[in-house]
C-alpha positions as CSV (number, residue, x, y, z in Angstrom):
1,X,98.3,128.2,90.6
2,X,98.3,130.4,93.6
3,X,95.3,128.6,95.1
4,X,96.9,125.2,94.5
5,X,100.1,126.3,96.3
6,X,98.1,127.7,99.2
7,X,96.2,124.5,99.5
8,X,99.5,122.5,99.6
9,X,100.9,124.7,102.3
10,X,97.7,125.1,104.3
11,X,96.5,121.5,104.2
12,X,99.5,119.3,103.6
13,X,102.8,121.0,104.3
14,X,102.4,121.9,108.0
15,X,104.7,124.8,108.6
16,X,106.5,125.6,111.9
17,X,104.2,125.6,115.0
18,X,106.8,125.4,117.8
19,X,110.5,125.9,117.5
20,X,112.8,125.5,120.5
21,X,116.5,124.9,120.0
22,X,116.6,122.1,117.4
23,X,113.1,120.8,118.2
24,X,110.2,121.6,115.9
25,X,106.6,120.6,116.1
26,X,104.3,121.1,113.1
27,X,100.7,120.5,112.2
28,X,97.7,120.4,114.4
29,X,93.9,120.0,114.2
30,X,92.4,120.3,110.7
31,X,89.1,119.4,109.0
32,X,88.5,117.7,105.7
33,X,85.3,117.5,103.6
34,X,85.1,114.1,101.9
35,X,85.0,114.4,98.1
36,X,83.4,112.0,95.7
37,X,85.2,108.7,95.5
38,X,87.5,109.3,98.5
39,X,88.3,106.6,101.0
40,X,90.1,106.4,104.3
41,X,93.4,105.5,102.6
42,X,93.3,108.5,100.3
43,X,92.4,111.0,103.1
44,X,95.1,109.6,105.3
45,X,97.7,109.8,102.5
46,X,96.7,113.4,101.8
47,X,97.3,114.6,105.3
48,X,99.9,112.1,106.6
49,X,97.6,110.5,109.1
50,X,97.2,106.7,109.6
51,X,93.9,105.7,108.0
52,X,92.8,103.7,111.0
53,X,93.4,106.8,113.2
54,X,91.2,108.8,110.9
55,X,88.4,106.3,111.3
56,X,88.9,106.1,115.1
57,X,88.9,109.9,115.6
58,X,85.7,110.3,113.7
59,X,83.8,107.2,115.1
60,X,83.7,105.5,111.7
61,X,83.6,101.8,110.8
62,X,86.8,101.0,108.9
63,X,84.9,98.9,106.5
64,X,82.2,101.4,105.6
65,X,82.7,103.7,102.6
66,X,83.1,107.4,103.2
67,X,80.0,109.5,102.5
68,X,80.6,112.5,100.2
69,X,80.3,115.8,102.1
70,X,81.2,114.3,105.5
71,X,83.4,116.6,107.5
72,X,86.3,114.7,109.1
73,X,88.5,115.9,112.0
74,X,92.2,115.1,111.7
75,X,95.2,115.7,113.8
76,X,98.4,116.2,111.8
77,X,100.7,117.1,114.6
78,X,104.2,115.7,114.3
79,X,107.7,116.3,115.4
80,X,110.3,117.1,112.7
81,X,112.9,114.4,113.3
82,X,115.9,116.6,112.2
83,X,116.1,120.3,111.4
84,X,118.5,121.4,108.7
85,X,119.1,124.6,106.8
86,X,118.5,123.3,103.3
87,X,117.7,119.9,101.8
88,X,115.6,116.9,102.2
89,X,115.0,114.5,105.1
90,X,112.9,111.4,104.7
91,X,112.0,109.6,107.9
92,X,110.9,106.0,107.1
93,X,108.6,105.4,110.2
94,X,107.0,108.8,109.5
95,X,106.4,108.0,105.9
96,X,107.1,111.8,105.5
97,X,109.4,113.8,103.3
98,X,110.6,117.1,104.9
99,X,111.8,119.8,102.5
100,X,113.9,122.6,104.0
101,X,115.0,125.9,102.8
102,X,116.4,128.5,105.3
103,X,114.9,126.3,108.1
104,X,111.4,126.8,106.6
105,X,109.9,123.4,106.2
106,X,107.1,121.6,104.4
107,X,106.2,118.0,105.2
108,X,104.8,115.8,102.5
109,X,103.4,112.2,103.0
110,X,105.1,109.5,101.0
111,X,104.8,105.8,100.3
112,X,107.9,103.7,101.0
113,X,109.4,100.2,100.6
114,X,107.6,97.1,101.8
115,X,109.1,95.1,104.7
116,X,109.8,92.3,102.3
117,X,112.9,90.5,101.2
118,X,113.6,87.5,99.0
119,X,116.7,86.0,97.3
120,X,116.4,88.5,94.5
121,X,115.8,91.8,96.2
122,X,115.1,93.7,99.4
123,X,112.1,96.0,99.1
124,X,112.9,98.1,102.2
125,X,113.7,101.7,101.5
126,X,117.4,102.1,102.4
127,X,118.8,104.6,104.9
128,X,121.6,106.9,104.0
129,X,122.7,110.3,102.7
130,X,122.1,111.2,99.1
131,X,122.1,114.1,96.7
132,X,119.6,114.9,93.9
133,X,121.2,113.6,90.6
134,X,118.5,114.8,88.2
135,X,114.8,115.3,87.7
136,X,112.4,114.8,84.8
137,X,108.8,115.2,83.7
138,X,107.2,112.3,81.8
139,X,110.1,110.0,82.7
140,X,110.8,106.6,81.2
141,X,111.0,103.8,83.8
142,X,114.0,101.5,83.4
143,X,112.8,98.4,85.2
144,X,115.4,97.1,87.7
145,X,116.6,93.6,87.1
146,X,115.2,92.3,90.4
147,X,111.7,93.5,89.4
148,X,112.0,91.9,86.0
149,X,112.9,88.6,87.7
150,X,109.9,89.0,90.1
151,X,107.5,89.6,87.2
152,X,108.9,86.6,85.3
153,X,108.4,84.3,88.3
154,X,104.8,85.5,88.6
155,X,104.1,85.0,84.9
156,X,103.7,88.7,84.2
157,X,105.0,90.4,81.0
158,X,108.6,91.5,81.4
159,X,109.8,94.8,80.0
160,X,113.2,96.4,80.3
161,X,111.7,99.9,80.2
162,X,108.2,101.5,80.3
163,X,107.7,104.7,78.2
164,X,105.9,107.8,79.6
165,X,102.1,107.4,79.8
166,X,99.3,106.3,82.0
167,X,100.8,102.8,82.6
168,X,104.2,104.1,83.8
169,X,104.5,103.6,87.6
170,X,106.6,106.8,87.9
171,X,103.7,108.9,86.8
172,X,104.5,112.4,85.4
173,X,107.4,113.4,87.8
174,X,110.6,111.6,88.8
175,X,113.5,112.9,90.9
176,X,116.6,110.7,90.8
177,X,118.7,110.3,94.0
178,X,122.3,109.1,94.2
179,X,121.1,106.0,96.2
180,X,120.9,103.0,93.9
181,X,117.4,102.6,92.3
182,X,115.8,105.1,94.7
183,X,113.6,107.7,93.0
184,X,111.2,110.2,94.5
185,X,108.3,110.0,92.1
186,X,104.6,110.3,91.5
187,X,102.7,107.0,91.5
188,X,99.8,105.8,89.4
189,X,98.7,103.8,92.5
190,X,97.7,106.7,94.9
191,X,96.4,104.1,97.4
192,X,100.0,103.1,98.1
193,X,101.0,106.5,99.4
194,X,101.5,106.7,103.1
195,X,101.9,103.0,103.2
196,X,104.8,100.5,102.8
197,X,104.1,99.0,99.3
198,X,106.9,100.1,97.0
199,X,110.1,98.3,96.0
200,X,112.1,100.9,97.8
201,X,111.3,104.1,95.9
202,X,109.6,107.1,97.5
203,X,106.1,107.5,96.1
204,X,104.0,110.7,96.2
205,X,100.6,111.9,95.3
206,X,100.5,114.1,92.2
207,X,99.2,117.1,94.1
208,X,102.2,116.9,96.5
209,X,105.0,116.2,94.0
210,X,103.7,119.0,91.8
211,X,104.6,121.3,94.7
212,X,108.0,119.7,95.4
213,X,109.3,119.2,91.9
214,X,110.0,122.9,91.0
215,X,111.6,123.5,94.4
216,X,114.1,120.7,94.3
217,X,117.5,121.5,92.9
218,X,120.0,119.2,91.3
219,X,122.9,118.5,93.8
220,X,120.6,119.2,96.7
221,X,121.6,117.1,99.7
222,X,119.3,114.8,101.5
223,X,119.2,111.9,103.9
224,X,116.8,108.9,104.6
225,X,116.7,108.2,108.3
226,X,114.9,105.8,110.6
227,X,113.5,107.3,113.8
228,X,110.2,105.6,115.0
229,X,110.3,107.6,118.3
230,X,110.7,111.4,118.5
231,X,110.9,113.7,121.5
232,X,110.6,117.5,121.4
233,X,110.9,120.2,124.1
234,X,108.9,123.4,123.6
235,X,109.9,126.9,124.6
236,X,107.6,126.7,127.7
237,X,109.2,123.5,129.0
238,X,106.6,121.0,127.8
239,X,107.6,117.6,126.4
240,X,106.0,116.1,123.3
241,X,106.5,112.5,122.2
242,X,105.5,110.9,118.9
243,X,105.7,107.1,118.5
244,X,105.4,105.3,115.2
245,X,105.4,101.6,114.2
246,X,108.9,100.1,114.0
247,X,107.9,98.8,110.5
248,X,111.4,97.3,109.7
249,X,111.8,96.0,113.2
250,X,115.1,97.8,114.0
251,X,114.5,97.9,117.7
252,X,113.9,95.0,120.1
253,X,111.6,97.1,122.3
254,X,110.1,100.5,121.5
255,X,109.5,101.0,125.2
256,X,113.2,100.6,126.0
257,X,114.2,102.7,123.1
258,X,111.8,105.5,124.1
259,X,113.0,105.4,127.7
260,X,116.6,105.8,126.5
261,X,115.7,108.9,124.4
262,X,113.9,110.5,127.3
263,X,116.7,109.7,129.7
264,X,119.2,111.2,127.2
265,X,117.3,114.5,127.3
266,X,117.4,114.5,131.1
267,X,113.6,114.7,131.5
268,X,112.7,111.3,132.9
269,X,111.2,112.8,136.1
270,X,109.2,115.4,134.1
271,X,107.1,113.1,131.9
272,X,103.9,111.0,132.5
273,X,105.0,107.4,131.8
274,X,101.5,106.2,131.7
275,X,100.8,108.5,128.8
276,X,103.9,107.3,127.1
277,X,102.9,103.6,127.6
278,X,99.6,104.4,125.9
279,X,101.4,106.0,123.0
280,X,103.6,103.0,122.6
281,X,100.6,100.7,122.6
282,X,98.6,102.8,120.1
283,X,101.4,103.9,117.8
284,X,99.1,106.6,116.3
285,X,102.0,108.7,115.0
286,X,100.5,111.9,116.6
287,X,102.8,114.0,118.7
288,X,101.3,114.4,122.2
289,X,102.1,116.4,125.3
290,X,103.4,113.9,127.9
291,X,104.5,116.5,130.5
292,X,103.6,116.1,134.1
293,X,101.1,118.7,135.3
294,X,98.4,120.5,133.4
295,X,98.6,120.1,129.6
296,X,99.6,123.1,127.6
297,X,97.4,124.2,124.7
298,X,98.4,122.1,121.6
299,X,100.3,123.8,118.9
300,X,98.0,125.2,116.2
301,X,97.9,124.0,112.6
302,X,99.1,126.5,110.0
303,X,96.3,128.7,108.7
304,X,94.3,128.5,111.9
305,X,93.1,131.7,113.6
306,X,96.0,131.7,116.1
307,X,98.5,131.8,113.3
308,X,97.4,135.3,112.5
309,X,95.8,136.9,109.4
310,X,97.9,136.4,106.2
311,X,100.3,133.9,107.7
312,X,99.8,131.3,104.9
313,X,100.0,134.0,102.3
314,X,103.3,135.3,103.6
315,X,104.8,131.8,103.7
316,X,103.6,131.0,100.2
317,X,105.0,134.3,98.8
318,X,108.3,133.5,100.5
319,X,108.7,130.1,98.8
320,X,107.4,131.4,95.4
321,X,109.9,134.2,95.4
322,X,112.7,132.0,96.7
323,X,112.3,129.2,94.1
324,X,110.8,130.8,91.0
325,X,114.1,131.1,89.2
326,X,115.5,127.9,90.7
327,X,112.5,125.9,89.6
328,X,112.6,127.2,86.1
329,X,116.3,126.3,85.7
330,X,116.0,122.9,87.4
331,X,113.0,121.8,85.4
332,X,115.2,121.5,82.3
333,X,117.4,118.8,83.9
334,X,117.1,115.3,82.6
335,X,118.4,111.8,83.4
């Protein structure tokens, strides 16, 4: 169990790397050894990196299968969109769930709602504040009416509910939010994580939700937000910018929106606009230093040598001690 938790924090959760005022930059350079049967989608979902970016960074042909044993380089650096004391923030363009306790944070990749709408339903994941209503292992899926209609129109079997088991889309873990029909849950389709393929729910890989589930408390507050562009200032005066795809097309121009954010921070004359134009064009989702002048050394990923010996162990011990009793109590809640 300890090694599993360490893996989640070291590889997936990206603890604090830079923290200046309300700005927080997490993640950094990591490596991954390809396991049997893994593909670019799965690797990207595990680390929260766009699968095409994984291919590009490693000089791979997107259509070729990954070779077992290959060591891949990844950059997981991202800007935390909002810093809160306790609770959950989900940023739709990030496809990331941020879990906070005492301003410590872990970031977990998620799958979100497809940019699709018809006369029966809107698949987009909704924005808004919520609270955790309940949580359950081996849940029953009560099929929303809109999905029943969709299945009927496609000639698929229609069920009002699906019992626990390997065919249940909710997998083994489900966390119910106060937003209508929005669950945070495992998925039996891991290839949909870190993509926009759900009917609005928040999908997670099992290895990630197994870490989150015991930590989440009933009545915990959360919010789903939509911030495709993020700006962060570091303690040494550097500016980092991260640009994501405006998947739900909420902005007429990402370039105009980015310029407004930078102007609002009063740093328009301190950034390299050519670098920013490149980030807007590429939309890699990796936070980069766009400051004028010589680039600063990029923030280190957690667990790297610059983090210091025992750093990961101390963070893991902190969360284990903090949530052991809470997790045991919360795991008995049902919906």
